[in-house]
HTML snippet that shows the backbone in 3Dmol.js (N, CA, C, O; Angstrom):
<script src="https://3Dmol.org/build/3Dmol-min.js"></script>
<div id="view" style="width:600px;height:400px;position:relative"></div>
<script>
const pdb = `
ATOM      1  N   UNK A   1       0.512  -0.601   0.243  1.00  0.00           N
ATOM      2  CA  UNK A   1      -0.085  -0.233   0.350  1.00  0.00           C
ATOM      3  C   UNK A   1       1.093   1.429  -0.011  1.00  0.00           C
ATOM      4  O   UNK A   1       1.008   2.413  -0.746  1.00  0.00           O
ATOM      5  N   UNK A   2       1.912   0.996   0.832  1.00  0.00           N
ATOM      6  CA  UNK A   2       3.074   2.556   1.031  1.00  0.00           C
ATOM      7  C   UNK A   2       3.554   2.469  -0.537  1.00  0.00           C
ATOM      8  O   UNK A   2       3.744   3.588  -1.014  1.00  0.00           O
ATOM      9  N   UNK A   3       3.799   1.340  -1.472  1.00  0.00           N
ATOM     10  CA  UNK A   3       4.312   1.748  -2.642  1.00  0.00           C
ATOM     11  C   UNK A   3       3.651   2.369  -3.450  1.00  0.00           C
ATOM     12  O   UNK A   3       4.158   3.263  -4.128  1.00  0.00           O
ATOM     13  N   UNK A   4       2.058   1.931  -3.570  1.00  0.00           N
ATOM     14  CA  UNK A   4       1.096   2.629  -4.171  1.00  0.00           C
ATOM     15  C   UNK A   4       0.782   4.209  -4.091  1.00  0.00           C
ATOM     16  O   UNK A   4       0.782   4.937  -5.084  1.00  0.00           O
ATOM     17  N   UNK A   5       0.503   4.657  -2.728  1.00  0.00           N
ATOM     18  CA  UNK A   5       0.815   5.845  -2.150  1.00  0.00           C
ATOM     19  C   UNK A   5       1.715   6.749  -2.861  1.00  0.00           C
ATOM     20  O   UNK A   5       1.419   7.775  -3.474  1.00  0.00           O
ATOM     21  N   UNK A   6       3.406   5.955  -2.597  1.00  0.00           N
ATOM     22  CA  UNK A   6       4.184   6.718  -3.029  1.00  0.00           C
ATOM     23  C   UNK A   6       4.195   7.259  -4.793  1.00  0.00           C
ATOM     24  O   UNK A   6       4.840   8.138  -5.364  1.00  0.00           O
ATOM     25  N   UNK A   7       3.254   6.360  -5.233  1.00  0.00           N
ATOM     26  CA  UNK A   7       3.307   6.193  -6.863  1.00  0.00           C
ATOM     27  C   UNK A   7       1.902   7.114  -6.749  1.00  0.00           C
ATOM     28  O   UNK A   7       2.412   8.030  -7.394  1.00  0.00           O
ATOM     29  N   UNK A   8       0.814   7.528  -6.515  1.00  0.00           N
ATOM     30  CA  UNK A   8      -0.104   8.028  -6.639  1.00  0.00           C
ATOM     31  C   UNK A   8       0.542   9.973  -5.956  1.00  0.00           C
ATOM     32  O   UNK A   8       0.199  11.006  -6.530  1.00  0.00           O
ATOM     33  N   UNK A   9       1.310   9.946  -4.905  1.00  0.00           N
ATOM     34  CA  UNK A   9       2.125  11.126  -4.645  1.00  0.00           C
ATOM     35  C   UNK A   9       2.980  11.652  -5.927  1.00  0.00           C
ATOM     36  O   UNK A   9       2.930  12.760  -6.461  1.00  0.00           O
ATOM     37  N   UNK A  10       3.685  10.656  -6.220  1.00  0.00           N
ATOM     38  CA  UNK A  10       4.888  11.194  -7.543  1.00  0.00           C
ATOM     39  C   UNK A  10       3.854  11.542  -8.634  1.00  0.00           C
ATOM     40  O   UNK A  10       4.266  12.447  -9.360  1.00  0.00           O
ATOM     41  N   UNK A  11       2.798  11.147  -8.911  1.00  0.00           N
ATOM     42  CA  UNK A  11       2.176  11.660 -10.440  1.00  0.00           C
ATOM     43  C   UNK A  11       2.411  10.356 -11.411  1.00  0.00           C
ATOM     44  O   UNK A  11       2.363  10.350 -12.641  1.00  0.00           O
ATOM     45  N   UNK A  12       2.661   9.317 -10.584  1.00  0.00           N
ATOM     46  CA  UNK A  12       2.916   8.155 -11.997  1.00  0.00           C
ATOM     47  C   UNK A  12       1.754   7.823 -12.198  1.00  0.00           C
ATOM     48  O   UNK A  12       1.272   7.648 -13.317  1.00  0.00           O
ATOM     49  N   UNK A  13       1.189   7.700 -11.174  1.00  0.00           N
ATOM     50  CA  UNK A  13      -0.556   7.195 -11.175  1.00  0.00           C
ATOM     51  C   UNK A  13      -1.773   8.048 -10.654  1.00  0.00           C
ATOM     52  O   UNK A  13      -1.578   8.483  -9.520  1.00  0.00           O
ATOM     53  N   UNK A  14      -2.596   8.280 -11.036  1.00  0.00           N
ATOM     54  CA  UNK A  14      -3.740   9.186 -10.998  1.00  0.00           C
ATOM     55  C   UNK A  14      -4.821   8.821 -10.424  1.00  0.00           C
ATOM     56  O   UNK A  14      -4.460   7.972  -9.609  1.00  0.00           O
ATOM     57  N   UNK A  15      -6.039   8.959 -10.348  1.00  0.00           N
ATOM     58  CA  UNK A  15      -6.855   8.770  -9.542  1.00  0.00           C
ATOM     59  C   UNK A  15      -7.681   7.874 -11.609  1.00  0.00           C
ATOM     60  O   UNK A  15      -7.464   8.170 -12.784  1.00  0.00           O
ATOM     61  N   UNK A  16      -8.452   6.949 -11.010  1.00  0.00           N
ATOM     62  CA  UNK A  16      -9.160   6.545 -12.173  1.00  0.00           C
ATOM     63  C   UNK A  16     -10.635   7.503 -12.475  1.00  0.00           C
ATOM     64  O   UNK A  16     -11.213   8.228 -11.665  1.00  0.00           O
ATOM     65  N   UNK A  17     -10.940   7.277 -13.659  1.00  0.00           N
ATOM     66  CA  UNK A  17     -12.313   8.458 -14.592  1.00  0.00           C
ATOM     67  C   UNK A  17     -13.070   6.818 -14.447  1.00  0.00           C
ATOM     68  O   UNK A  17     -12.663   5.667 -14.600  1.00  0.00           O
ATOM     69  N   UNK A  18     -14.264   7.400 -14.102  1.00  0.00           N
ATOM     70  CA  UNK A  18     -15.525   6.535 -14.103  1.00  0.00           C
ATOM     71  C   UNK A  18     -15.982   6.201 -15.416  1.00  0.00           C
ATOM     72  O   UNK A  18     -16.091   7.305 -15.949  1.00  0.00           O
ATOM     73  N   UNK A  19     -16.292   5.392 -16.202  1.00  0.00           N
ATOM     74  CA  UNK A  19     -16.847   5.214 -17.576  1.00  0.00           C
ATOM     75  C   UNK A  19     -18.277   5.898 -17.213  1.00  0.00           C
ATOM     76  O   UNK A  19     -18.955   5.427 -16.299  1.00  0.00           O
ATOM     77  N   UNK A  20     -18.690   6.968 -17.921  1.00  0.00           N
ATOM     78  CA  UNK A  20     -19.605   7.537 -17.984  1.00  0.00           C
ATOM     79  C   UNK A  20     -20.730   7.278 -19.120  1.00  0.00           C
ATOM     80  O   UNK A  20     -20.459   7.394 -20.315  1.00  0.00           O
ATOM     81  N   UNK A  21     -22.379   6.815 -18.516  1.00  0.00           N
ATOM     82  CA  UNK A  21     -23.299   6.447 -19.064  1.00  0.00           C
ATOM     83  C   UNK A  21     -24.344   7.732 -18.936  1.00  0.00           C
ATOM     84  O   UNK A  21     -24.482   8.609 -18.083  1.00  0.00           O
ATOM     85  N   UNK A  22     -25.052   7.415 -20.257  1.00  0.00           N
ATOM     86  CA  UNK A  22     -26.570   8.259 -19.976  1.00  0.00           C
ATOM     87  C   UNK A  22     -27.315   8.099 -19.403  1.00  0.00           C
ATOM     88  O   UNK A  22     -27.609   6.926 -19.634  1.00  0.00           O
ATOM     89  N   UNK A  23     -28.374   8.698 -18.249  1.00  0.00           N
ATOM     90  CA  UNK A  23     -29.300   7.802 -17.158  1.00  0.00           C
ATOM     91  C   UNK A  23     -30.282   7.315 -18.290  1.00  0.00           C
ATOM     92  O   UNK A  23     -31.255   6.744 -17.799  1.00  0.00           O
ATOM     93  N   UNK A  24     -30.299   7.364 -19.364  1.00  0.00           N
ATOM     94  CA  UNK A  24     -30.993   6.564 -20.237  1.00  0.00           C
ATOM     95  C   UNK A  24     -30.656   5.165 -19.988  1.00  0.00           C
ATOM     96  O   UNK A  24     -31.463   4.323 -19.594  1.00  0.00           O
ATOM     97  N   UNK A  25     -29.052   4.900 -20.313  1.00  0.00           N
ATOM     98  CA  UNK A  25     -28.680   4.055 -20.602  1.00  0.00           C
ATOM     99  C   UNK A  25     -28.114   2.597 -19.498  1.00  0.00           C
ATOM    100  O   UNK A  25     -27.495   1.556 -19.719  1.00  0.00           O
ATOM    101  N   UNK A  26     -28.729   3.243 -18.264  1.00  0.00           N
ATOM    102  CA  UNK A  26     -28.740   2.779 -17.078  1.00  0.00           C
ATOM    103  C   UNK A  26     -28.799   1.103 -17.114  1.00  0.00           C
ATOM    104  O   UNK A  26     -27.909   0.460 -16.558  1.00  0.00           O
ATOM    105  N   UNK A  27     -29.745   0.538 -17.707  1.00  0.00           N
ATOM    106  CA  UNK A  27     -30.044  -0.809 -17.794  1.00  0.00           C
ATOM    107  C   UNK A  27     -28.852  -1.347 -18.622  1.00  0.00           C
ATOM    108  O   UNK A  27     -28.556  -2.437 -18.133  1.00  0.00           O
ATOM    109  N   UNK A  28     -28.061  -1.066 -19.635  1.00  0.00           N
ATOM    110  CA  UNK A  28     -26.817  -1.551 -20.416  1.00  0.00           C
ATOM    111  C   UNK A  28     -25.586  -1.405 -19.000  1.00  0.00           C
ATOM    112  O   UNK A  28     -24.757  -2.296 -18.813  1.00  0.00           O
ATOM    113  N   UNK A  29     -25.647  -0.422 -18.301  1.00  0.00           N
ATOM    114  CA  UNK A  29     -24.652  -0.089 -17.715  1.00  0.00           C
ATOM    115  C   UNK A  29     -25.008  -1.198 -16.640  1.00  0.00           C
ATOM    116  O   UNK A  29     -24.079  -1.994 -16.499  1.00  0.00           O
ATOM    117  N   UNK A  30     -26.066  -1.446 -15.878  1.00  0.00           N
ATOM    118  CA  UNK A  30     -25.891  -2.374 -14.592  1.00  0.00           C
ATOM    119  C   UNK A  30     -26.042  -3.762 -15.722  1.00  0.00           C
ATOM    120  O   UNK A  30     -26.223  -4.843 -15.161  1.00  0.00           O
ATOM    121  N   UNK A  31     -25.992  -3.773 -16.880  1.00  0.00           N
ATOM    122  CA  UNK A  31     -25.619  -5.315 -17.259  1.00  0.00           C
ATOM    123  C   UNK A  31     -24.194  -5.483 -17.456  1.00  0.00           C
ATOM    124  O   UNK A  31     -23.527  -6.518 -17.466  1.00  0.00           O
ATOM    125  N   UNK A  32     -23.884  -4.388 -17.595  1.00  0.00           N
ATOM    126  CA  UNK A  32     -21.890  -4.991 -17.876  1.00  0.00           C
ATOM    127  C   UNK A  32     -21.736  -5.070 -16.022  1.00  0.00           C
ATOM    128  O   UNK A  32     -20.952  -5.924 -15.609  1.00  0.00           O
ATOM    129  N   UNK A  33     -22.434  -4.242 -15.021  1.00  0.00           N
ATOM    130  CA  UNK A  33     -21.599  -4.844 -13.382  1.00  0.00           C
ATOM    131  C   UNK A  33     -22.231  -6.054 -13.350  1.00  0.00           C
ATOM    132  O   UNK A  33     -21.473  -6.912 -12.900  1.00  0.00           O
ATOM    133  N   UNK A  34     -23.490  -6.545 -13.693  1.00  0.00           N
ATOM    134  CA  UNK A  34     -23.713  -7.933 -13.420  1.00  0.00           C
ATOM    135  C   UNK A  34     -22.774  -8.879 -13.894  1.00  0.00           C
ATOM    136  O   UNK A  34     -22.315  -9.747 -13.153  1.00  0.00           O
ATOM    137  N   UNK A  35     -22.371  -8.732 -15.425  1.00  0.00           N
ATOM    138  CA  UNK A  35     -21.664  -9.512 -16.259  1.00  0.00           C
ATOM    139  C   UNK A  35     -20.393  -9.263 -16.594  1.00  0.00           C
ATOM    140  O   UNK A  35     -19.831  -9.486 -17.666  1.00  0.00           O
ATOM    141  N   UNK A  36     -19.709  -8.483 -14.987  1.00  0.00           N
ATOM    142  CA  UNK A  36     -18.457  -8.310 -14.933  1.00  0.00           C
ATOM    143  C   UNK A  36     -17.409  -7.940 -15.789  1.00  0.00           C
ATOM    144  O   UNK A  36     -16.202  -8.156 -15.688  1.00  0.00           O
ATOM    145  N   UNK A  37     -18.321  -7.108 -16.997  1.00  0.00           N
ATOM    146  CA  UNK A  37     -17.640  -6.924 -17.867  1.00  0.00           C
ATOM    147  C   UNK A  37     -16.985  -5.321 -18.010  1.00  0.00           C
ATOM    148  O   UNK A  37     -16.659  -4.868 -19.107  1.00  0.00           O
ATOM    149  N   UNK A  38     -16.843  -4.521 -16.682  1.00  0.00           N
ATOM    150  CA  UNK A  38     -16.718  -3.663 -16.216  1.00  0.00           C
ATOM    151  C   UNK A  38     -15.322  -3.347 -15.554  1.00  0.00           C
ATOM    152  O   UNK A  38     -15.251  -3.808 -14.414  1.00  0.00           O
ATOM    153  N   UNK A  39     -13.925  -2.518 -16.079  1.00  0.00           N
ATOM    154  CA  UNK A  39     -13.330  -2.520 -14.853  1.00  0.00           C
ATOM    155  C   UNK A  39     -13.832  -0.859 -14.018  1.00  0.00           C
ATOM    156  O   UNK A  39     -14.311   0.119 -14.591  1.00  0.00           O
ATOM    157  N   UNK A  40     -13.625  -0.959 -13.043  1.00  0.00           N
ATOM    158  CA  UNK A  40     -13.391   0.477 -11.952  1.00  0.00           C
ATOM    159  C   UNK A  40     -15.069   0.869 -12.139  1.00  0.00           C
ATOM    160  O   UNK A  40     -16.012   0.089 -12.004  1.00  0.00           O
ATOM    161  N   UNK A  41     -15.103   1.824 -12.371  1.00  0.00           N
ATOM    162  CA  UNK A  41     -16.378   2.421 -11.453  1.00  0.00           C
ATOM    163  C   UNK A  41     -17.334   2.790 -12.900  1.00  0.00           C
ATOM    164  O   UNK A  41     -16.613   2.882 -13.893  1.00  0.00           O
ATOM    165  N   UNK A  42     -18.672   2.992 -13.148  1.00  0.00           N
ATOM    166  CA  UNK A  42     -19.414   3.620 -13.878  1.00  0.00           C
ATOM    167  C   UNK A  42     -20.648   4.396 -12.794  1.00  0.00           C
ATOM    168  O   UNK A  42     -21.095   4.087 -11.688  1.00  0.00           O
ATOM    169  N   UNK A  43     -20.909   5.538 -13.749  1.00  0.00           N
ATOM    170  CA  UNK A  43     -21.422   6.722 -13.636  1.00  0.00           C
ATOM    171  C   UNK A  43     -22.534   7.613 -14.505  1.00  0.00           C
ATOM    172  O   UNK A  43     -22.364   8.300 -15.512  1.00  0.00           O
ATOM    173  N   UNK A  44     -23.683   7.350 -13.765  1.00  0.00           N
ATOM    174  CA  UNK A  44     -24.753   7.644 -14.940  1.00  0.00           C
ATOM    175  C   UNK A  44     -25.126   9.633 -14.778  1.00  0.00           C
ATOM    176  O   UNK A  44     -25.440  10.487 -13.950  1.00  0.00           O
ATOM    177  N   UNK A  45     -24.862   9.483 -15.950  1.00  0.00           N
ATOM    178  CA  UNK A  45     -25.069  11.553 -16.172  1.00  0.00           C
ATOM    179  C   UNK A  45     -26.300  11.488 -16.550  1.00  0.00           C
ATOM    180  O   UNK A  45     -26.842  10.839 -17.444  1.00  0.00           O
ATOM    181  N   UNK A  46     -26.764  12.356 -15.647  1.00  0.00           N
ATOM    182  CA  UNK A  46     -28.735  12.826 -15.380  1.00  0.00           C
ATOM    183  C   UNK A  46     -29.177  13.620 -16.477  1.00  0.00           C
ATOM    184  O   UNK A  46     -30.341  14.019 -16.522  1.00  0.00           O
TER     185      UNK A  46
END
`;
const viewer = $3Dmol.createViewer("view");
viewer.addModel(pdb, "pdb");
viewer.setStyle({}, {cartoon: {color: "spectrum"}});
viewer.zoomTo();
viewer.render();
</script>
């Protein structure tokens, strides 16, 4: 964990960015989560 924190502090790694879907695409985003076909976070744009 310390090594990861050092990489973040040095700017080598940055925070992840979520995959953003339109709110109307919510069912597809949920299907991705259920199928484990995504890496990281998903967000819905209102």
